[in-house]
C-alpha positions in Angstrom: 24.3 129.3 34.9 25.3 132.8 33.9 22.9 135.7 34.4 22.4 138.0 31.3 24.6 140.9 32.3 23.8 143.2 29.5 20.1 142.8 29.8 20.2 143.2 33.6 22.4 146.3 33.2 19.8 147.9 30.9 16.9 147.0 33.3 18.8 148.4 36.3 19.7 151.6 34.5 16.1 152.1 33.3 14.7 151.5 36.8 17.1 154.0 38.3 16.7 156.6 35.7 13.0 156.6 35.9 12.7 155.8 39.6 15.2 158.1 41.3 15.7 161.5 39.6 13.0 163.1 41.7 14.9 162.0 44.8 17.9 164.0 43.9 16.1 167.1 45.1 14.1 167.5 48.3 11.3 165.1 47.3 11.1 162.0 49.4 10.1 158.4 48.9 7.4 156.9 51.1 8.1 153.4 52.4 5.1 151.4 53.7 6.2 147.8 53.3 6.1 145.3 56.2 9.8 145.5 56.9 9.6 149.0 58.2 6.7 148.1 60.4 8.6 145.3 62.2 9.0 145.7 65.9 12.6 144.3 65.6 13.9 147.5 64.1 13.9 151.2 65.3 13.1 153.9 62.7 14.2 157.3 64.1 14.1 160.7 62.5 17.6 161.4 61.0 18.5 157.7 60.8 20.1 156.4 57.6 18.1 154.1 55.2 18.7 152.3 52.0 15.9 152.0 49.5 17.8 149.2 47.6 18.2 146.9 50.7 15.5 148.2 53.1 18.2 148.3 55.8 18.5 151.0 58.5 21.9 152.6 59.1 23.4 154.9 61.8 21.8 158.1 63.0 23.8 160.8 61.3 21.4 163.7 61.5 20.5 165.2 64.9 16.8 165.9 65.4 15.5 167.6 68.6 12.1 166.0 69.1 11.0 169.1 71.1 12.1 171.9 68.9 13.3 170.3 65.6 10.2 168.8 64.2 7.2 170.2 62.4 3.8 170.5 64.0 2.2 167.0 63.9 -1.4 166.3 63.0 -3.7 163.7 64.6 -6.7 161.7 63.4 -8.7 160.3 66.3 -11.4 157.6 66.3 -13.4 155.9 69.0 -15.8 153.1 68.2 -17.8 150.6 70.3 -19.6 147.6 68.9 -21.3 144.4 70.0 -19.5 141.2 69.2 -21.1 137.8 69.6 -18.8 135.5 67.6 -16.1 135.5 64.9 -18.6 136.3 62.2 -19.7 139.5 64.0 -16.1 140.2 64.6 -15.1 140.2 60.9 -18.0 142.4 60.0 -17.9 144.9 62.9 -14.3 145.2 63.9 -11.8 144.0 61.3 -12.6 146.7 58.9 -12.2 149.5 61.4 -8.8 148.6 63.0 -5.7 146.9 61.8 -3.2 146.8 64.7 -5.6 145.4 67.3 -7.8 143.2 65.1 -5.7 140.1 65.6 -5.9 140.3 69.4 -9.7 140.9 69.3 -10.3 138.1 66.9 -8.2 135.7 69.1 -10.1 136.7 72.2 -13.5 136.2 70.6 -12.6 132.9 68.8 -11.1 131.5 72.0 -14.4 132.2 73.9 -16.4 130.7 71.1 -14.5 127.4 71.4 -15.0 127.3 75.2 -18.7 128.3 75.4 -21.0 125.6 76.6 -24.3 124.6 75.0 -26.2 126.6 77.6 -24.1 129.7 78.1 -22.5 132.1 75.6 -20.1 134.9 75.9 -21.3 138.4 75.0 -19.0 141.3 74.4 -18.8 145.0 73.9 -15.6 145.9 72.1 -14.2 149.4 71.9 -11.3 150.8 70.0 -9.6 154.1 70.6 -7.2 154.9 67.8 -4.9 157.8 66.9 -3.1 158.2 63.6 -0.1 160.6 63.9 1.4 162.2 60.8 3.3 165.2 59.5 5.9 164.3 62.1 8.9 165.6 60.1 12.3 166.9 60.9 12.7 170.7 60.4 16.0 170.7 58.4 16.5 174.4 59.2 16.9 173.5 62.9 19.0 170.3 62.6 22.6 169.5 61.8 24.5 166.5 60.6 26.4 164.8 63.4 30.0 165.9 64.0 31.4 162.5 63.0 29.4 162.5 59.7 30.6 166.1 58.9 34.2 165.0 59.5 33.9 162.1 57.1 32.3 164.3 54.4 34.9 167.1 54.8 37.6 164.5 53.9 35.5 163.5 50.9 35.2 159.9 52.1 31.8 159.4 50.4 31.8 155.6 50.4 32.6 155.5 54.1 29.8 158.0 54.7 27.2 156.0 52.8 28.3 152.7 54.5 27.7 154.3 57.9 24.8 156.7 57.2 23.1 155.0 54.3 22.2 156.5 50.9 19.1 158.3 52.4 17.8 159.4 55.8 14.4 159.3 57.5 12.8 162.7 57.3 9.3 161.9 58.6 7.5 159.1 60.3 3.8 158.2 60.5 2.7 156.3 63.6 -0.5 154.8 64.9 -1.5 154.0 68.5 -4.5 152.0 69.7 -6.2 151.2 73.0 -8.7 148.4 72.7 -11.0 147.1 75.5 -13.5 144.4 75.8 -16.4 144.1 78.3 -17.4 140.5 78.5 -20.2 138.7 80.3 -21.9 135.3 79.9 -25.6 134.8 79.3 -28.0 131.8 78.9 -30.6 133.9 77.1 -28.5 135.9 74.6 -27.7 139.6 74.9 -29.0 141.5 77.9 -30.1 145.0 76.7 -29.9 146.5 80.2 -26.3 145.3 80.6 -25.3 146.4 77.1 -26.7 149.9 77.6 -24.8 150.2 80.9 -21.6 149.0 79.3 -21.9 151.4 76.4 -22.3 154.2 78.9 -19.3 153.0 81.0 -17.2 152.8 77.9 -18.1 156.4 76.9 -17.6 157.6 80.5 -21.2 158.8 80.7 -22.1 156.7 83.7 -21.2 157.4 87.4 -18.4 154.9 87.7 -18.3 155.4 91.5 -21.3 153.2 91.8 -19.7 149.8 92.5 -22.8 147.7 92.5 -25.2 149.0 89.9 -28.3 146.9 89.4 -27.6 146.5 85.7 -24.4 144.5 86.3 -24.8 143.1 89.8 -26.2 139.8 88.6 -23.7 139.1 85.8 -20.1 137.9 85.8 -18.4 140.8 84.1 -14.8 140.9 82.9 -12.8 143.8 81.6 -10.0 143.1 79.2 -7.9 145.7 77.5 -4.7 146.1 75.6 -2.6 149.0 74.3 -0.7 149.0 71.0 2.0 151.6 70.4 1.6 153.5 73.6 4.1 154.7 76.3 4.0 153.5 79.9 6.6 156.1 80.9 4.2 158.5 82.5 1.3 156.2 83.1 0.4 155.5 86.7 -1.8 152.4 86.2 -3.0 150.1 83.4 -5.0 147.7 85.6 -8.8 147.7 86.0 -10.8 146.0 88.7 -13.6 148.5 88.6 -15.1 150.9 86.1 -13.4 153.7 87.9 -10.0 152.0 87.3 -11.0 151.5 83.6 -11.8 155.2 83.2 -8.4 156.2 84.6 -6.6 153.6 82.4 -8.3 154.8 79.2 -7.5 158.4 80.1 -3.9 157.6 80.7 -3.8 155.7 77.4 -5.2 158.6 75.5 -2.6 161.0 76.9 0.1 158.6 76.0 -1.2 158.2 72.4 -0.8 161.9 71.8 3.0 161.7 72.0 4.3 162.1 68.4 7.4 160.0 69.1 5.4 157.0 70.4 3.5 154.5 68.3 3.7 151.7 65.8 5.4 152.9 62.6 3.1 152.7 59.6 5.3 154.5 57.1 8.4 156.6 56.7 9.5 159.2 54.2 13.2 158.9 53.2 15.2 161.5 51.3 18.7 161.0 49.7 21.4 162.8 51.4 22.1 164.6 48.2 18.8 166.4 48.7 19.9 167.8 52.1 21.2 171.4 51.9 23.7 170.7 54.7 25.2 167.7 52.9 25.3 169.6 49.6 27.2 172.5 51.2 29.8 170.3 52.9 30.3 168.1 49.9 30.3 171.2 47.6 27.9 169.7 45.1 26.5 173.0 43.9 29.3 173.7 41.4 29.7 172.5 37.8 32.9 170.4 37.4 34.2 170.4 33.8 31.2 169.5 31.6 29.4 167.8 34.5 26.4 169.8 35.8 25.6 169.7 39.6 22.3 167.8 38.9 24.2 165.0 37.3 26.8 164.9 40.1 23.9 164.5 42.6 22.1 161.9 40.4 25.2 159.7 40.1 25.8 159.9 43.8 22.2 158.8 44.4 22.5 155.7 42.2 26.1 154.9 43.2 25.4 155.2 47.0 22.6 152.7 46.7 25.0 150.3 44.9 27.5 150.7 47.7 24.7 149.8 50.2 23.7 146.8 48.1 27.2 145.4 48.0 27.6 146.0 51.7 24.3 144.2 52.4 25.3 141.2 50.2 28.6 140.8 52.0 27.2 141.2 55.5 24.4 138.7 54.7 27.0 136.1 53.4 29.2 136.6 56.5 26.2 136.2 58.8 25.1 133.0 57.0 28.7 131.7 57.3 28.9 132.4 61.0 25.5 130.8 61.7 26.5 127.8 59.7 29.6 127.2 61.9 27.6 127.8 65.1 24.9 125.4 63.9 27.3 122.6 63.1 28.9 123.1 66.6 25.4 122.9 68.2 24.6 119.7 66.3 27.8 118.0 67.3 27.2 118.8 70.9 23.9 116.8 70.9 24.1 113.2 72.2 24.7 110.5 69.5 21.3 108.8 70.2 19.6 112.1 69.0 20.8 111.6 65.4 17.4 110.3 64.3 15.4 112.9 66.2 13.5 115.5 64.1 14.2 119.2 64.5 11.9 122.1 65.0 11.4 124.4 62.0 11.5 128.2 62.5 8.7 128.8 59.9 5.7 126.4 60.1 1.9 126.6 60.1 1.6 123.9 62.7 -0.6 124.6 65.7 1.2 124.2 69.0 0.6 120.6 70.3 -0.4 119.3 66.9 1.5 116.0 66.1 0.4 115.2 62.6 1.3 118.5 61.0 3.4 118.0 57.8 5.6 120.8 58.9 6.7 118.5 61.8 6.6 115.1 60.3 8.7 116.1 57.3 11.3 118.2 59.2 15.0 117.2 58.9 16.6 115.0 61.5 19.8 115.9 63.3 21.9 113.7 61.1 20.2 115.0 57.9 20.9 118.6 58.9 24.5 117.8 59.9 25.1 116.1 56.5 23.6 119.0 54.6 25.6 121.7 56.4 28.9 119.8 56.3 28.4 119.7 52.5 31.2 117.3 51.8 32.2 117.5 48.1 34.9 115.4 46.4 36.4 116.4 43.1 39.1 114.0 42.0 41.3 113.5 45.0 40.3 116.8 46.7 37.6 116.8 49.4 36.2 120.1 50.7 33.5 121.1 53.2 30.8 123.7 52.7 32.3 126.2 55.1 35.6 126.1 53.2 33.9 126.8 49.9 31.8 129.6 51.3 34.9 131.2 52.8 36.6 131.0 49.4 33.6 132.4 47.6 33.5 135.5 50.0 37.2 136.1 49.5 36.9 135.8 45.7 33.9 138.1 45.6 35.7 140.8 47.5 38.9 140.4 45.5 37.3 140.3 42.0 34.2 142.4 42.3 33.4 144.3 45.4 36.9 145.6 46.0 37.7 146.8 42.5 34.2 148.4 42.2 34.5 150.4 45.4 38.1 151.3 44.6 37.1 152.7 41.2 34.3 154.7 42.8 36.7 156.3 45.2 39.1 157.5 42.5 39.9 161.2 42.0 38.5 162.9 38.9 38.5 166.5 37.8 40.6 167.3 40.9 37.9 166.1 43.2 38.4 163.3 45.7 35.9 160.6 45.0 35.0 162.4 41.8 34.5 159.2 39.8 31.5 158.4 42.0 30.0 161.7 40.9 30.8 161.6 37.2 29.8 158.0 36.2 27.0 155.6 36.9 28.4 152.4 38.5 27.3 150.2 35.6 29.7 152.1 33.4 32.8 151.6 35.6 35.1 148.7 34.5 35.3 147.4 38.1 31.5 147.2 38.5 30.5 145.8 35.1 29.6 142.3 36.3 26.0 143.1 37.1 25.2 139.5 37.9 27.2 140.0 41.1 24.6 142.3 42.7 22.4 139.3 43.4 22.5 137.0 46.4 23.0 133.3 45.8 25.9 133.8 43.4 29.7 133.4 43.4 32.5 134.8 41.3 33.6 132.6 38.3 35.8 133.7 35.4 34.8 137.3 35.0 31.2 137.2 36.2 29.0 135.7 38.9 27.1 132.4 38.5 24.4 130.9 40.7 25.5 128.7 43.6 25.2 124.9 43.1 22.5 123.0 45.0 25.2 121.6 47.2 26.4 125.1 48.2 23.1 126.8 48.4 22.1 126.2 52.0 21.0 129.7 53.0 17.4 128.7 53.5 18.2 125.6 55.5 20.4 127.6 57.9 17.5 130.2 58.2 15.0 127.4 58.8 16.8 125.2 61.4 19.6 127.1 63.0 20.2 127.1 65.9 18.7 123.6 66.1 16.1 122.5 68.7 14.7 119.0 69.0 11.1 118.2 68.6 9.5 116.6 71.7 9.5 112.9 71.8 
């Protein structure tokens, strides 16, 4: 099935014309989606970023965290509340904190399941949170890295955007939280004397040197706490066996939370390189070339650099799927033959650990089913091919017929400027980039355009779900 190239071209042009002109200057784009908040990636001031793909690139702008950032601001909150069960939790805690709420909820719900008919767990939960923002690079005190400057001085714009991304991270907003829970069990409900003492202990208004206060001497008290987005580099201790230990730990946590370079990322501000004065000076973008004004040169570089990043992302993703496919088949073939009927674990499932009747387990593919799907044997006439062969051919055809010609045309000289074509035309107007259907994943080149992969060849999700394979318990 062919994708409507003309219609898609129009939509892409409209989205870029209305969505990106403000980015040509120094204005930034704030990114708050879940991908930037993942703990598997490392956003850093000066690191490259692509709005089109959501991928991070190399650090091409040197930022000194001591002298090269603006003065950060902090919002601090400290709350304590009584929690009896999951209902109290959702009403009292969940609305006040996001990062630590899952841990608190898990703690309380676990206790609710294990409480007996005669005793119940009672808790005082406290959350100390710091929101850190205005942590931005001061561009007057930073420079592009020497290697990045060298690439730009040679007018190798495509190589620069592949390495450094179309944009860079100018500012980062972070959050840090320290959450604690004082827990005791009771047969008569809440003990007001104990609660009052714990509130005072949590607010450090009690003499914590008293190790056997009458308010808590007759109860089995436990202290649980956890830090989110804090640094342990300068902390001496995060263990608490007494209230004195707890006070020291909370003080250490608070000091750590004030570090602007530490914390869970909640959002980033990204700015196209074309908005950076150092980039403009090196790339000489402040001059009019022929009838092309500097603003249009910058705008075309913004849109074309994102297209370069998009093509690079498509190719890297296809190559990664191809390599995982081969590794997965090798892992399946290494399993004993009597394991062919065994079901495999799925990477994404809602099943509770230990549950045996969950559909996510009982409907999972067997070893033989996965092997057959990934081998993808297809016979056309007298020719038989495997999926890995076809995917390899598709990648080569994509590079030869679309990606290569498109990038080659962008790099052409125009108006006496190396790489001038990338500054004078939008990518959708270049003859080598006209097949707009090729900017989407799950497609392959076919007679002048890209078409969707057949069901036999579209195994990306299966590879993501099962590879590398692990057997379900017998």
